[in-house]
Structures are given as C-alpha cells and as structure tokens.
C-alpha positions in Angstrom: 74.6 38.9 155.4 76.8 36.7 157.6 74.6 33.8 158.7 76.2 31.0 160.7 75.8 28.7 157.7 77.9 30.9 155.5 81.4 29.5 154.9 83.5 27.3 152.7 80.4 25.2 151.6 78.4 28.3 150.6 77.5 28.4 146.9 77.3 31.8 145.1 73.8 32.6 144.0 75.0 33.2 140.5 76.1 29.5 140.3 72.8 28.1 141.5 71.3 27.4 138.1 74.4 25.5 136.9 74.6 23.6 140.2 70.9 22.6 140.2 71.2 21.4 136.6 74.2 19.2 137.6 72.4 17.9 140.7 69.3 17.0 138.6 71.5 15.1 136.1 73.2 13.2 139.0 69.7 12.4 140.4 68.5 11.2 137.0 71.6 9.0 136.6 71.2 7.5 140.1 67.5 6.6 139.4 68.2 4.8 136.1 
C-alpha cells in the first residue's frame, strides 16, 4: 500500500474520473 511513488502528488482513485475528464479537456484545447 505504500509504494515509493505515494506522496503529495498522489491522486485518490475516487477523483480519477474527474481528473481524466479535465486532462482530456486540456488536451483538446491545446490541440485546437
């Protein structure tokens, strides 16, 4: 449960869908 990569930059799994949606929107804006 405590991988070396866990830390302040770790995103909770429950927030993943919202975060991916935001990242996809940013990606779309950057490509336009």
